[in-house]
PyMOL Python script that loads the backbone (N, CA, C, O; Angstrom):
from pymol import cmd

cmd.read_pdbstr("""\
ATOM      1  N   UNK A   1       4.815   9.007  -9.405  1.00  0.00           N
ATOM      2  CA  UNK A   1       3.586   8.236  -8.951  1.00  0.00           C
ATOM      3  C   UNK A   1       4.098   6.838  -8.586  1.00  0.00           C
ATOM      4  O   UNK A   1       5.055   6.354  -9.191  1.00  0.00           O
ATOM      5  N   UNK A   2       3.477   6.196  -7.614  1.00  0.00           N
ATOM      6  CA  UNK A   2       3.884   4.913  -7.066  1.00  0.00           C
ATOM      7  C   UNK A   2       2.726   3.935  -7.265  1.00  0.00           C
ATOM      8  O   UNK A   2       1.575   4.280  -6.997  1.00  0.00           O
ATOM      9  N   UNK A   3       3.027   2.691  -7.743  1.00  0.00           N
ATOM     10  CA  UNK A   3       2.171   1.664  -7.895  1.00  0.00           C
ATOM     11  C   UNK A   3       2.437   0.754  -6.870  1.00  0.00           C
ATOM     12  O   UNK A   3       3.536   0.202  -6.821  1.00  0.00           O
ATOM     13  N   UNK A   4       1.395   0.488  -5.885  1.00  0.00           N
ATOM     14  CA  UNK A   4       1.503  -0.097  -4.670  1.00  0.00           C
ATOM     15  C   UNK A   4       0.615  -1.493  -4.813  1.00  0.00           C
ATOM     16  O   UNK A   4      -0.585  -1.432  -5.081  1.00  0.00           O
ATOM     17  N   UNK A   5       1.223  -2.612  -4.635  1.00  0.00           N
ATOM     18  CA  UNK A   5       0.451  -3.918  -4.776  1.00  0.00           C
ATOM     19  C   UNK A   5       0.436  -4.633  -3.393  1.00  0.00           C
ATOM     20  O   UNK A   5       1.476  -4.808  -2.759  1.00  0.00           O
ATOM     21  N   UNK A   6      -0.697  -5.011  -2.983  1.00  0.00           N
ATOM     22  CA  UNK A   6      -0.824  -5.857  -1.755  1.00  0.00           C
ATOM     23  C   UNK A   6      -0.332  -7.322  -2.116  1.00  0.00           C
ATOM     24  O   UNK A   6      -0.863  -8.013  -2.986  1.00  0.00           O
ATOM     25  N   UNK A   7       0.695  -7.689  -1.376  1.00  0.00           N
ATOM     26  CA  UNK A   7       1.181  -9.107  -1.758  1.00  0.00           C
ATOM     27  C   UNK A   7       1.041 -10.072  -0.463  1.00  0.00           C
ATOM     28  O   UNK A   7       1.212 -11.284  -0.592  1.00  0.00           O
ATOM     29  N   UNK A   8       0.759  -9.554   0.654  1.00  0.00           N
ATOM     30  CA  UNK A   8       0.543 -10.440   1.798  1.00  0.00           C
ATOM     31  C   UNK A   8      -0.809 -10.105   2.455  1.00  0.00           C
ATOM     32  O   UNK A   8      -1.178  -8.940   2.601  1.00  0.00           O
ATOM     33  N   UNK A   9      -1.550 -11.192   2.853  1.00  0.00           N
ATOM     34  CA  UNK A   9      -2.887 -10.980   3.324  1.00  0.00           C
ATOM     35  C   UNK A   9      -2.893 -10.180   4.663  1.00  0.00           C
ATOM     36  O   UNK A   9      -2.027 -10.394   5.511  1.00  0.00           O
ATOM     37  N   UNK A  10      -3.880  -9.256   4.843  1.00  0.00           N
ATOM     38  CA  UNK A  10      -3.964  -8.577   6.126  1.00  0.00           C
ATOM     39  C   UNK A  10      -4.800  -9.348   7.154  1.00  0.00           C
ATOM     40  O   UNK A  10      -5.133  -8.819   8.214  1.00  0.00           O
ATOM     41  N   UNK A  11      -5.128 -10.576   6.838  1.00  0.00           N
ATOM     42  CA  UNK A  11      -5.758 -11.446   7.868  1.00  0.00           C
ATOM     43  C   UNK A  11      -4.773 -11.721   8.945  1.00  0.00           C
ATOM     44  O   UNK A  11      -3.698 -12.257   8.675  1.00  0.00           O
ATOM     45  N   UNK A  12      -5.091 -11.381  10.140  1.00  0.00           N
ATOM     46  CA  UNK A  12      -4.279 -11.634  11.376  1.00  0.00           C
ATOM     47  C   UNK A  12      -3.225 -10.487  11.509  1.00  0.00           C
ATOM     48  O   UNK A  12      -2.341 -10.622  12.356  1.00  0.00           O
ATOM     49  N   UNK A  13      -3.260  -9.431  10.770  1.00  0.00           N
ATOM     50  CA  UNK A  13      -2.347  -8.312  10.992  1.00  0.00           C
ATOM     51  C   UNK A  13      -2.907  -7.478  12.008  1.00  0.00           C
ATOM     52  O   UNK A  13      -4.085  -7.524  12.361  1.00  0.00           O
ATOM     53  N   UNK A  14      -1.920  -6.614  12.527  1.00  0.00           N
ATOM     54  CA  UNK A  14      -2.320  -5.640  13.555  1.00  0.00           C
ATOM     55  C   UNK A  14      -3.521  -4.742  12.931  1.00  0.00           C
ATOM     56  O   UNK A  14      -3.515  -4.424  11.742  1.00  0.00           O
ATOM     57  N   UNK A  15      -4.445  -4.398  13.735  1.00  0.00           N
ATOM     58  CA  UNK A  15      -5.590  -3.543  13.246  1.00  0.00           C
ATOM     59  C   UNK A  15      -5.186  -2.220  12.600  1.00  0.00           C
ATOM     60  O   UNK A  15      -5.768  -1.738  11.628  1.00  0.00           O
ATOM     61  N   UNK A  16      -4.061  -1.633  13.268  1.00  0.00           N
ATOM     62  CA  UNK A  16      -3.571  -0.415  12.728  1.00  0.00           C
ATOM     63  C   UNK A  16      -3.051  -0.590  11.290  1.00  0.00           C
ATOM     64  O   UNK A  16      -3.320   0.268  10.450  1.00  0.00           O
ATOM     65  N   UNK A  17      -2.365  -1.602  10.998  1.00  0.00           N
ATOM     66  CA  UNK A  17      -1.919  -1.910   9.641  1.00  0.00           C
ATOM     67  C   UNK A  17      -3.046  -2.145   8.692  1.00  0.00           C
ATOM     68  O   UNK A  17      -3.021  -1.649   7.565  1.00  0.00           O
ATOM     69  N   UNK A  18      -4.023  -2.876   9.106  1.00  0.00           N
ATOM     70  CA  UNK A  18      -5.197  -3.149   8.213  1.00  0.00           C
ATOM     71  C   UNK A  18      -5.938  -1.831   7.919  1.00  0.00           C
ATOM     72  O   UNK A  18      -6.398  -1.610   6.798  1.00  0.00           O
ATOM     73  N   UNK A  19      -6.041  -1.014   8.872  1.00  0.00           N
ATOM     74  CA  UNK A  19      -6.559   0.295   8.618  1.00  0.00           C
ATOM     75  C   UNK A  19      -5.789   1.135   7.707  1.00  0.00           C
ATOM     76  O   UNK A  19      -6.385   1.907   6.957  1.00  0.00           O
ATOM     77  N   UNK A  20      -4.499   1.051   7.707  1.00  0.00           N
ATOM     78  CA  UNK A  20      -3.616   1.716   6.764  1.00  0.00           C
ATOM     79  C   UNK A  20      -3.852   1.286   5.365  1.00  0.00           C
ATOM     80  O   UNK A  20      -4.015   2.093   4.450  1.00  0.00           O
ATOM     81  N   UNK A  21      -3.865  -0.023   5.214  1.00  0.00           N
ATOM     82  CA  UNK A  21      -4.155  -0.672   3.940  1.00  0.00           C
ATOM     83  C   UNK A  21      -5.487  -0.202   3.313  1.00  0.00           C
ATOM     84  O   UNK A  21      -5.564   0.092   2.120  1.00  0.00           O
ATOM     85  N   UNK A  22      -6.590  -0.141   4.211  1.00  0.00           N
ATOM     86  CA  UNK A  22      -7.815   0.255   3.785  1.00  0.00           C
ATOM     87  C   UNK A  22      -7.840   1.695   3.270  1.00  0.00           C
ATOM     88  O   UNK A  22      -8.454   2.052   2.264  1.00  0.00           O
ATOM     89  N   UNK A  23      -7.133   2.461   4.038  1.00  0.00           N
ATOM     90  CA  UNK A  23      -7.048   3.857   3.718  1.00  0.00           C
ATOM     91  C   UNK A  23      -6.310   4.133   2.440  1.00  0.00           C
ATOM     92  O   UNK A  23      -6.606   5.125   1.774  1.00  0.00           O
ATOM     93  N   UNK A  24      -5.398   3.335   2.081  1.00  0.00           N
ATOM     94  CA  UNK A  24      -4.709   3.382   0.834  1.00  0.00           C
ATOM     95  C   UNK A  24      -5.577   2.850  -0.350  1.00  0.00           C
ATOM     96  O   UNK A  24      -5.248   3.097  -1.510  1.00  0.00           O
ATOM     97  N   UNK A  25      -6.621   2.162  -0.064  1.00  0.00           N
ATOM     98  CA  UNK A  25      -7.449   1.654  -1.046  1.00  0.00           C
ATOM     99  C   UNK A  25      -7.189   0.194  -1.526  1.00  0.00           C
ATOM    100  O   UNK A  25      -7.659  -0.242  -2.577  1.00  0.00           O
ATOM    101  N   UNK A  26      -6.370  -0.559  -0.640  1.00  0.00           N
ATOM    102  CA  UNK A  26      -5.980  -1.903  -1.036  1.00  0.00           C
ATOM    103  C   UNK A  26      -7.017  -2.797  -0.317  1.00  0.00           C
ATOM    104  O   UNK A  26      -7.190  -2.803   0.902  1.00  0.00           O
ATOM    105  N   UNK A  27      -7.675  -3.539  -1.203  1.00  0.00           N
ATOM    106  CA  UNK A  27      -8.675  -4.586  -0.582  1.00  0.00           C
ATOM    107  C   UNK A  27      -8.254  -6.061  -0.591  1.00  0.00           C
ATOM    108  O   UNK A  27      -8.178  -6.724   0.443  1.00  0.00           O
ATOM    109  N   UNK A  28      -7.995  -6.524  -1.775  1.00  0.00           N
ATOM    110  CA  UNK A  28      -7.692  -7.942  -1.997  1.00  0.00           C
ATOM    111  C   UNK A  28      -6.182  -8.252  -2.268  1.00  0.00           C
ATOM    112  O   UNK A  28      -5.421  -7.344  -2.602  1.00  0.00           O
ATOM    113  N   UNK A  29      -5.818  -9.356  -2.142  1.00  0.00           N
ATOM    114  CA  UNK A  29      -4.511  -9.796  -2.636  1.00  0.00           C
ATOM    115  C   UNK A  29      -4.265  -9.558  -3.981  1.00  0.00           C
ATOM    116  O   UNK A  29      -5.119  -9.882  -4.807  1.00  0.00           O
ATOM    117  N   UNK A  30      -3.080  -8.969  -4.369  1.00  0.00           N
ATOM    118  CA  UNK A  30      -2.596  -8.695  -5.733  1.00  0.00           C
ATOM    119  C   UNK A  30      -3.393  -7.471  -6.274  1.00  0.00           C
ATOM    120  O   UNK A  30      -3.236  -7.187  -7.462  1.00  0.00           O
ATOM    121  N   UNK A  31      -4.242  -6.713  -5.505  1.00  0.00           N
ATOM    122  CA  UNK A  31      -4.847  -5.574  -5.868  1.00  0.00           C
ATOM    123  C   UNK A  31      -3.787  -4.413  -5.795  1.00  0.00           C
ATOM    124  O   UNK A  31      -2.991  -4.331  -4.860  1.00  0.00           O
ATOM    125  N   UNK A  32      -3.827  -3.519  -6.840  1.00  0.00           N
ATOM    126  CA  UNK A  32      -2.971  -2.323  -6.726  1.00  0.00           C
ATOM    127  C   UNK A  32      -3.636  -1.030  -6.875  1.00  0.00           C
ATOM    128  O   UNK A  32      -4.780  -0.873  -7.301  1.00  0.00           O
ATOM    129  N   UNK A  33      -2.820  -0.106  -6.484  1.00  0.00           N
ATOM    130  CA  UNK A  33      -3.365   1.324  -6.531  1.00  0.00           C
ATOM    131  C   UNK A  33      -2.154   2.231  -6.933  1.00  0.00           C
ATOM    132  O   UNK A  33      -1.003   1.945  -6.604  1.00  0.00           O
ATOM    133  N   UNK A  34      -2.474   3.332  -7.656  1.00  0.00           N
ATOM    134  CA  UNK A  34      -1.432   4.247  -8.034  1.00  0.00           C
ATOM    135  C   UNK A  34      -1.728   5.558  -7.242  1.00  0.00           C
ATOM    136  O   UNK A  34      -2.752   6.225  -7.392  1.00  0.00           O
ATOM    137  N   UNK A  35      -0.694   5.855  -6.366  1.00  0.00           N
ATOM    138  CA  UNK A  35      -0.842   6.925  -5.504  1.00  0.00           C
ATOM    139  C   UNK A  35       0.335   7.915  -5.844  1.00  0.00           C
ATOM    140  O   UNK A  35       1.324   7.543  -6.477  1.00  0.00           O
ATOM    141  N   UNK A  36       0.155   9.254  -5.363  1.00  0.00           N
ATOM    142  CA  UNK A  36       1.188  10.275  -5.696  1.00  0.00           C
ATOM    143  C   UNK A  36       2.512   9.825  -4.797  1.00  0.00           C
ATOM    144  O   UNK A  36       2.342   9.155  -3.778  1.00  0.00           O
ATOM    145  N   UNK A  37       3.681  10.182  -5.175  1.00  0.00           N
ATOM    146  CA  UNK A  37       4.912  10.111  -4.439  1.00  0.00           C
ATOM    147  C   UNK A  37       5.083  11.281  -3.539  1.00  0.00           C
ATOM    148  O   UNK A  37       5.704  12.254  -3.967  1.00  0.00           O
ATOM    149  N   UNK A  38       4.577  11.287  -2.290  1.00  0.00           N
ATOM    150  CA  UNK A  38       4.761  12.299  -1.309  1.00  0.00           C
ATOM    151  C   UNK A  38       4.975  11.749   0.063  1.00  0.00           C
ATOM    152  O   UNK A  38       4.904  10.540   0.285  1.00  0.00           O
ATOM    153  N   UNK A  39       5.229  12.613   0.957  1.00  0.00           N
ATOM    154  CA  UNK A  39       5.591  12.147   2.285  1.00  0.00           C
ATOM    155  C   UNK A  39       4.564  11.370   2.957  1.00  0.00           C
ATOM    156  O   UNK A  39       4.908  10.464   3.716  1.00  0.00           O
ATOM    157  N   UNK A  40       3.256  11.648   2.741  1.00  0.00           N
ATOM    158  CA  UNK A  40       2.092  10.965   3.468  1.00  0.00           C
ATOM    159  C   UNK A  40       2.071   9.532   2.858  1.00  0.00           C
ATOM    160  O   UNK A  40       1.954   8.564   3.610  1.00  0.00           O
ATOM    161  N   UNK A  41       2.174   9.389   1.596  1.00  0.00           N
ATOM    162  CA  UNK A  41       2.136   7.982   0.976  1.00  0.00           C
ATOM    163  C   UNK A  41       3.393   7.197   1.404  1.00  0.00           C
ATOM    164  O   UNK A  41       3.318   5.999   1.680  1.00  0.00           O
ATOM    165  N   UNK A  42       4.561   7.896   1.458  1.00  0.00           N
ATOM    166  CA  UNK A  42       5.728   7.262   1.877  1.00  0.00           C
ATOM    167  C   UNK A  42       5.652   6.702   3.308  1.00  0.00           C
ATOM    168  O   UNK A  42       6.171   5.627   3.609  1.00  0.00           O
ATOM    169  N   UNK A  43       5.027   7.427   4.117  1.00  0.00           N
ATOM    170  CA  UNK A  43       4.845   7.080   5.602  1.00  0.00           C
ATOM    171  C   UNK A  43       3.868   5.916   5.718  1.00  0.00           C
ATOM    172  O   UNK A  43       4.054   5.054   6.577  1.00  0.00           O
ATOM    173  N   UNK A  44       2.869   5.866   4.910  1.00  0.00           N
ATOM    174  CA  UNK A  44       1.900   4.745   4.832  1.00  0.00           C
ATOM    175  C   UNK A  44       2.538   3.444   4.332  1.00  0.00           C
ATOM    176  O   UNK A  44       2.175   2.342   4.743  1.00  0.00           O
ATOM    177  N   UNK A  45       3.461   3.617   3.467  1.00  0.00           N
ATOM    178  CA  UNK A  45       4.222   2.464   2.812  1.00  0.00           C
ATOM    179  C   UNK A  45       5.171   1.865   3.857  1.00  0.00           C
ATOM    180  O   UNK A  45       5.349   0.653   3.969  1.00  0.00           O
ATOM    181  N   UNK A  46       5.753   2.774   4.599  1.00  0.00           N
ATOM    182  CA  UNK A  46       6.782   2.424   5.581  1.00  0.00           C
ATOM    183  C   UNK A  46       5.986   1.638   6.765  1.00  0.00           C
ATOM    184  O   UNK A  46       6.569   0.740   7.373  1.00  0.00           O
ATOM    185  N   UNK A  47       4.751   1.962   7.055  1.00  0.00           N
ATOM    186  CA  UNK A  47       4.051   1.327   8.108  1.00  0.00           C
ATOM    187  C   UNK A  47       3.795  -0.164   7.721  1.00  0.00           C
ATOM    188  O   UNK A  47       3.944  -1.058   8.554  1.00  0.00           O
ATOM    189  N   UNK A  48       3.416  -0.404   6.465  1.00  0.00           N
ATOM    190  CA  UNK A  48       3.070  -1.802   5.974  1.00  0.00           C
ATOM    191  C   UNK A  48       3.890  -2.281   4.994  1.00  0.00           C
ATOM    192  O   UNK A  48       3.421  -2.955   4.076  1.00  0.00           O
ATOM    193  N   UNK A  49       5.252  -1.978   5.079  1.00  0.00           N
ATOM    194  CA  UNK A  49       6.289  -2.385   4.101  1.00  0.00           C
ATOM    195  C   UNK A  49       6.329  -3.905   3.833  1.00  0.00           C
ATOM    196  O   UNK A  49       6.558  -4.341   2.705  1.00  0.00           O
ATOM    197  N   UNK A  50       6.098  -4.703   4.905  1.00  0.00           N
ATOM    198  CA  UNK A  50       6.201  -6.039   4.790  1.00  0.00           C
ATOM    199  C   UNK A  50       5.109  -6.742   4.054  1.00  0.00           C
ATOM    200  O   UNK A  50       5.217  -7.927   3.737  1.00  0.00           O
ATOM    201  N   UNK A  51       3.986  -5.968   3.763  1.00  0.00           N
ATOM    202  CA  UNK A  51       2.733  -6.454   3.066  1.00  0.00           C
ATOM    203  C   UNK A  51       2.562  -6.016   1.731  1.00  0.00           C
ATOM    204  O   UNK A  51       1.679  -6.489   1.015  1.00  0.00           O
ATOM    205  N   UNK A  52       3.481  -4.997   1.288  1.00  0.00           N
ATOM    206  CA  UNK A  52       3.223  -4.531  -0.097  1.00  0.00           C
ATOM    207  C   UNK A  52       4.493  -4.479  -0.884  1.00  0.00           C
ATOM    208  O   UNK A  52       5.616  -4.525  -0.383  1.00  0.00           O
ATOM    209  N   UNK A  53       4.201  -4.370  -2.249  1.00  0.00           N
ATOM    210  CA  UNK A  53       5.405  -4.241  -3.202  1.00  0.00           C
ATOM    211  C   UNK A  53       5.195  -2.806  -3.859  1.00  0.00           C
ATOM    212  O   UNK A  53       4.084  -2.425  -4.229  1.00  0.00           O
ATOM    213  N   UNK A  54       6.323  -2.061  -3.972  1.00  0.00           N
ATOM    214  CA  UNK A  54       6.107  -0.688  -4.485  1.00  0.00           C
ATOM    215  C   UNK A  54       7.018  -0.552  -5.752  1.00  0.00           C
ATOM    216  O   UNK A  54       8.191  -0.928  -5.765  1.00  0.00           O
ATOM    217  N   UNK A  55       6.383   0.013  -6.804  1.00  0.00           N
ATOM    218  CA  UNK A  55       7.173   0.305  -7.989  1.00  0.00           C
ATOM    219  C   UNK A  55       6.811   1.779  -8.363  1.00  0.00           C
ATOM    220  O   UNK A  55       5.719   2.297  -8.129  1.00  0.00           O
ATOM    221  N   UNK A  56       7.928   2.418  -9.008  1.00  0.00           N
ATOM    222  CA  UNK A  56       7.607   3.777  -9.520  1.00  0.00           C
ATOM    223  C   UNK A  56       7.068   3.687 -10.929  1.00  0.00           C
ATOM    224  O   UNK A  56       7.580   2.878 -11.701  1.00  0.00           O
ATOM    225  N   UNK A  57       6.066   4.462 -11.320  1.00  0.00           N
ATOM    226  CA  UNK A  57       5.624   4.523 -12.636  1.00  0.00           C
ATOM    227  C   UNK A  57       5.504   6.075 -13.074  1.00  0.00           C
ATOM    228  O   UNK A  57       5.469   6.990 -12.251  1.00  0.00           O
ATOM    229  N   UNK A  58       5.451   6.235 -14.322  1.00  0.00           N
ATOM    230  CA  UNK A  58       5.313   7.574 -14.866  1.00  0.00           C
ATOM    231  C   UNK A  58       3.941   7.910 -15.031  1.00  0.00           C
ATOM    232  O   UNK A  58       3.072   7.075 -15.284  1.00  0.00           O
ATOM    233  N   UNK A  59       3.717   9.279 -14.871  1.00  0.00           N
ATOM    234  CA  UNK A  59       2.353   9.788 -15.040  1.00  0.00           C
ATOM    235  C   UNK A  59       1.999   9.595 -16.499  1.00  0.00           C
ATOM    236  O   UNK A  59       2.865   9.725 -17.364  1.00  0.00           O
ATOM    237  N   UNK A  60       0.759   9.291 -16.789  1.00  0.00           N
ATOM    238  CA  UNK A  60       0.291   9.137 -18.154  1.00  0.00           C
ATOM    239  C   UNK A  60      -0.283  10.473 -18.665  1.00  0.00           C
ATOM    240  O   UNK A  60      -0.735  10.554 -19.807  1.00  0.00           O
TER     241      UNK A  60
END
""", "prot")
cmd.dss("prot")
cmd.show_as("cartoon", "prot")
cmd.util.cbc("prot")
cmd.orient("prot")
């Protein structure tokens, strides 16, 4: 599982990147979501890597 935290504001970002953040469930600054570690999630992270911080977490 991956913990993804929004660390840079999407205001002024490319609309495609804002849509990617919204589809991941990230809304506000410092908001985080826990998503599965798969190819789809890794691709989304790669798209907005300059705006997010990623940490690995173990499943509970």
